[in-house]
C-alpha positions as CSV (number, residue, x, y, z in Angstrom):
1,M,-10.4,-37.5,-1.1
2,N,-7.0,-36.0,-1.7
3,Y,-6.6,-35.4,-5.5
4,E,-3.2,-37.0,-5.6
5,L,-4.3,-40.0,-3.7
6,K,-7.3,-40.5,-6.0
7,Y,-4.9,-41.5,-8.8
8,L,-2.6,-43.6,-6.7
9,C,-5.4,-45.8,-5.3
10,M,-7.5,-48.2,-7.3
11,K,-11.2,-47.5,-7.0
12,H,-14.0,-50.0,-7.3
13,E,-17.6,-49.0,-7.9
14,I,-20.8,-50.9,-8.4
15,T,-24.4,-49.8,-8.8
16,A,-27.3,-51.5,-6.9
17,K,-30.8,-50.8,-8.1
18,W,-33.8,-51.8,-6.0
19,Q,-36.0,-54.3,-7.8
20,G,-38.9,-54.4,-5.3
21,G,-39.3,-56.5,-2.2
22,L,-35.8,-57.0,-0.8
23,S,-34.0,-57.7,-4.1
24,F,-31.4,-55.5,-5.8
25,E,-29.8,-55.8,-9.2
26,N,-26.1,-55.1,-9.1
27,K,-24.1,-53.9,-12.0
28,I,-20.4,-54.9,-11.6
29,D,-18.0,-54.4,-14.5
30,G,-20.7,-54.9,-17.1
31,F,-22.1,-58.0,-15.3
32,T,-25.4,-58.2,-13.6
33,T,-26.1,-60.1,-10.4
34,I,-29.2,-60.2,-8.2
35,V,-29.1,-60.3,-4.4
36,D,-32.1,-61.1,-2.3
37,A,-33.3,-62.5,1.0
38,T,-34.9,-65.9,1.3
39,Q,-38.7,-66.1,1.7
40,E,-38.1,-66.9,5.4
41,F,-36.7,-63.4,5.8
42,G,-39.2,-61.5,3.6
43,G,-37.4,-61.9,0.2
44,Q,-38.3,-63.9,-2.9
45,S,-35.1,-65.9,-3.1
46,L,-34.3,-64.3,-6.5
47,G,-30.5,-64.5,-5.9
48,P,-27.9,-65.2,-3.2
49,S,-27.7,-63.2,0.0
50,P,-25.1,-60.4,0.1
51,K,-23.3,-62.1,3.0
52,K,-22.9,-65.4,1.0
53,L,-21.6,-63.3,-1.9
54,I,-18.8,-62.2,0.4
55,L,-17.9,-65.9,1.0
56,A,-18.0,-66.4,-2.8
57,G,-15.6,-63.5,-3.2
58,L,-13.3,-65.0,-0.6
59,A,-13.2,-68.3,-2.4
60,G,-12.7,-66.6,-5.8
61,C,-9.9,-64.4,-4.5
62,T,-7.9,-67.0,-2.8
63,G,-8.6,-69.6,-5.5
64,M,-7.2,-67.3,-8.2
65,D,-4.1,-66.7,-6.1
66,V,-3.5,-70.4,-5.6
67,V,-4.0,-71.3,-9.3
68,S,-1.7,-68.5,-10.4
69,L,1.0,-69.4,-7.9
70,L,0.8,-73.1,-8.7
71,K,1.1,-72.3,-12.4
72,K,4.2,-70.2,-11.7
73,M,5.6,-73.2,-9.7
74,R,4.9,-75.4,-12.8
75,Q,2.5,-77.7,-10.8
76,P,-0.1,-79.7,-12.7
77,L,-3.6,-78.9,-11.7
78,S,-6.6,-80.8,-13.1
79,S,-9.1,-80.6,-10.2
80,F,-9.4,-78.0,-7.5
81,S,-12.3,-76.7,-5.4
82,I,-12.8,-74.5,-2.4
83,T,-15.6,-74.8,0.2
84,V,-16.1,-71.9,2.6
85,E,-18.0,-72.4,5.9
86,A,-18.8,-69.5,8.2
87,D,-20.5,-69.1,11.6
88,L,-22.7,-66.1,12.0
89,T,-23.1,-64.3,15.4
90,E,-26.5,-64.4,16.9
91,E,-26.7,-60.7,17.8
92,H,-27.2,-57.8,15.3
93,P,-25.4,-56.9,13.2
94,K,-24.9,-60.5,12.4
95,V,-21.4,-61.0,11.2
96,Y,-19.1,-63.9,10.4
97,S,-17.2,-64.8,13.6
98,E,-15.3,-67.8,12.3
99,I,-14.6,-68.8,8.7
100,L,-13.1,-72.0,7.5
101,I,-11.7,-72.3,4.0
102,V,-11.2,-75.9,2.7
103,Y,-9.0,-76.3,-0.3
104,R,-9.5,-79.6,-2.1
105,F,-7.1,-81.0,-4.7
106,K,-7.3,-84.3,-6.5
107,A,-4.6,-86.6,-5.1
108,S,-3.7,-88.0,-8.6
109,D,-2.5,-84.7,-9.9
110,N,1.1,-85.4,-8.9
111,L,1.2,-82.2,-7.1
112,D,4.1,-81.3,-4.8
113,K,2.3,-80.9,-1.5
114,E,4.9,-78.5,-0.2
115,K,4.2,-76.2,-3.1
116,V,0.5,-76.5,-2.7
117,E,0.9,-75.6,1.0
118,K,3.2,-72.7,0.1
119,S,0.7,-71.3,-2.5
120,V,-2.2,-71.5,0.0
121,K,-0.2,-69.8,2.7
122,M,1.0,-67.1,0.4
123,S,-2.6,-66.4,-0.7
124,Q,-3.7,-66.2,2.9
125,D,-0.8,-64.2,4.3
126,T,0.1,-61.9,1.4
127,Y,-2.1,-61.8,-1.7
128,C,-5.8,-62.3,-0.9
129,G,-7.3,-58.9,-0.1
130,V,-10.7,-60.3,0.7
131,A,-9.2,-62.6,3.3
132,A,-7.2,-59.6,4.7
133,M,-10.4,-57.6,5.0
134,L,-12.4,-60.4,6.6
135,R,-9.6,-61.1,9.0
136,K,-10.1,-57.6,10.5
137,G,-13.5,-58.8,12.0
138,S,-13.4,-62.6,11.8
139,T,-11.1,-65.5,12.6
140,L,-10.1,-67.3,9.4
141,H,-8.9,-70.9,9.3
142,Y,-8.0,-73.1,6.4
143,E,-7.4,-76.8,5.6
144,I,-5.9,-78.5,2.6
145,K,-7.4,-81.8,1.6
146,Y,-6.3,-84.3,-1.1
147,D,-9.2,-86.3,-2.5
148,L,-8.8,-89.7,-4.2
149,P,-9.4,-89.7,-7.9
150,D,-12.9,-90.4,-9.2
């Protein structure tokens, strides 16, 4: 790597230590996570699969964007969740071909729907780096839903 570029680019690093079987312990910024395969695939189900963690990263990335943008737009937010569904290809390497992100907001929050849609679109088009990376090999779709209050 070019010495000057090294200091211009942010670098991320994790350490994964084999724990036996198919499981690995990951050290990420002082946090520990375990990834493993299910018993069906030779693992012990000690943690989520690496591919599913990618989907969790996508949900977290876009979710943080949306929350931050709505806060800047002074929108009240009391209930918000994201569901990510992904279709795997059948051939190896099995990758996500299509990904659907469903953003759910509680309808009673008095949210301005135009601002909600703008924040989601800005996350998808501009800010979410995980979505940008996944879009290079997958088709991403999203929906916004407003659930009735409990």
